[in-house]
N, C-alpha and C positions, 0 to 999 in steps of 0.2 A: 496720651492724646497729644497730637501736634497741632500747631496753628496752621490754618489753611495755606498761608504763604509758603509753607514747606512742601506742598504738593509739587511733584516733578512733572516736567513735560512728558516724559515717557509714560507715567501713570495716567495722566489726563488723555493722552493721545490714544490709549488702548480702549477707551470707553465707547462702546456702541449701544449699550443698554444702561439706563439708570433706573434701578429699582428703589422705591421709596415708601416708607410708612406715610400715613396720612395725618391722623390726629396728633396735634402738637408738633408735627414735623413740617407739613405743608401748611396746616391751619394754625391760627393763633387765637387762643381762647374760643375755640370752636368755630371760627369763621375763616373762610378763604379770603385773604386780603389781596388787593391788586398786585402787590409786590411779588407774591408767590405765583399768582396766575401768569403774570408776565414772565417769570422765570421758566414756567412750564412751556410757554410759547417760544422762549429763546432756545430751549433744548430741542424742540421740534424743528425750529428753523436751522439748527446746527446739524440736524440729521441724527440726533441721539434719541433712541426710542425709550420712552418713559413707561414703566410698569409700576402701578401702585400695588403695594403688598400690605394689607391691613387686617386687623382683627375686626374691622367694621363689617356691617351686614352686606349680603349680596344685593339687597335693595339699594343701598348707598352706592355700591359698586356700579350698578346699572346707570345711576345718575352721573357718577364721575365719568364713566366712559362716554356717555352722550354729550356731556357739557364741557369736559376738559380735553386738551390736546394730548391725550395719553393713548398708548397702544393697547393696554389691557389693564384689568383690575383683578388681582388675586385677593379674594375676600375671605373673611371668617377664618383667619389664621392658617390659610392654605387649603381650605376645603373645596372652594369653587372659584374658578376663574372665568370672567367674562371678557371676550376679546372680539375684535372685528376681523371678518374674513370675507372678502368680496363684497363689502358694503353691508353685510349682515352681522348682527351680534350673535355670537355663539357662546355656549357654556361648556366648560371642562370641569368635571368633578373628579376629585382625587380617587384613584382606584382602590384605596384601602377602605373606603366608606361602604359599609353594608347597609343598604337602604331598608331592607326588611326589619321591622321592629325598632327602627331608629327613633321614631317619634315617641314610642312608649318609654324607651330608656331615657330620653331627654325629659319627658314629663315627670318621671320618677325622681330624677336628679333635682329638677327645679323644686318639686314639692318638698324634698328633704332639706335642701338649703334654706328655703324660705321659712320652713317651720323650725329649724334648729339654730339659725344665725340671726340674732336680734338685729333689726334694722336693714336686713338684706332685701334687695329688690332687683328685678330684672331691668335691663336697659330699656329706655323708652322706645328704641327702635327694634326690639326683639321680634315684633311682628314681621319685620322685613328680612329676618334671618332664615336660612334654609336648614343648615346643619349646626351652626354655632349657638351656644347658650352664653349670653353675656349678662353678668351681674354687675350693676353699676356701683362703683365705689368712689368715683371722683368727678363725674360730669354734672350731676344734679344733687342737691341736698335732699335728705340728710346723707352725709358722707360716712364711709366706713373707716375705722382706724386700722392700724397695721395688724393688730391681733385678730380682728374679725375678718380681714382679708385673708390671713393665713388660715383661719378656720374654714372659710369657703373653699380655698384651694385644697385643703386636706380632705374635706368631705367629697369633693369632686373626684380626687384621686382614688379615694376608697371605693368609689363606684365604678372605677375603670376608665375614667375620663382623662384625656390629656388637658393640660391647663397652661395658660399664660396670663401674666398680669401686665396690662398696659398702663398708661398714665391715667386712664379713666375707667377701665373695665377689667373684670376677671373673666376671661374667656375659657369655656370648657367645650369639649367635643369628644366624639367617639370615632376613632380612626388613628392610623399610624402616620400622622403628618404634623408638620408645624410650618412656620413661614418658609424655612429653607427647603424642606422636603416638598412642599407645594410648588415652590418656584422651580426646583430641579425637575419635578415631574412634568410641569407645564412646558418648560423649555425642551425637554426630551420628546414628549408625546405630541406636542402641537408645533413647536418651532424646529424640531429635528436637530437640536443642539444638545450635546451631552454636557455632563457636569463640568468637565474641563473647559469647554467653550463658555459656559455660563460664568464661571469664576474668572476667566482670563479676559472676557470682553465686557464685564459689567462692574458697576459699583453699587453700593447700598447706602441709603440715608435713613437715619432713625433718631429716636429721642429717649427711649425708655427701656426698662429691663426686658420686655418681651422682644426686643430687637437683638438680644445677645446672641441668639442662634445664628443670626445673619452676620453680626460683627465677628463671630468666631470663625466663619467660613470664607467670607469675602476678603480677598487680598487688599482691596481698596474699599474703605468704608468711611462714612462721615456721620458726625452727630451735629444736630443743631445745638445752640447754646444751652438749652434746658437739660441736655444730657448730664450736665454737671450737678444738677439737683439729685441725681441718682448714683453718681460716680462711686461713692463709698460702698454702696450695696451691690455693685455689679462685678462679676468676674471677668467679663469680656467687654471691652470698650472699643469704640471706633478708632481708626488710625488718625483721623483728623477731626477737629471740632471747630465750628463757627463761633464767633463772638456773640452774635445776636440769637435770640430765641425764636422758635416757631418759624413762620413763613419768612420773616426777615433773615433768619439764619439760613433757611433753605435757599433764598435768593443769593446770599453771599457764597454758598457752596457752588451754585450754578455759575455765578460770575467767575469765580476762581477756576473752576473746571474748564470753562470756555476760554478764559484768558491764557491758561497754561498750555492749551492745545495749539496756540498760534506759534 
């Protein structure tokens, strides 16, 4: 990972879309601070279209889209994207999701994890999720240790679910998608931009192991300072990293990106 000041004018000037994680990337200790909100507005004023890509619920995605200056919110690790078109909010669901029987498969997975992993629990916002199952490991006590996190992941995989571990949740789902595949499909099916256009015109910001699929694909990627907490356990890291954590780090990334475009 390089320091932000090494970002080149050529890299910064190519950015038309900024894709970003939310929890612990834009937020700090679960809160959106003024410094991060102001950074989102600076992106909008500069003509850069911001798209949130999060493991968070579709319910939170609806709130972000209504309250923040963002173009779209791809929620639930790539399952569903809410976006604006002609003043209306529309929903895009990843084509790999089989709706019939989905709730039954999810219920069976939840029942097994909660019964077999001591201390496991669903996220408090599970009621606002459409396709994703989120087991809380780090947002509210009691927290899960590394061994029990791995146990949850292995159980989910044994039942045919895709998984990702964020800084606060273990996400599980049924379908052939992840953050990158969800982004690629949305760009292609809704924005009429292929994968090559997505990668050449966009950058990605994140903070945790579940962002690795994005770091591995995007030519230009950024981590907020807390990415260093996970550095030794990650195979793919962002190209650049901010000094500050959370929203303050996101603001530093935006400042550098906009300065280097001049």
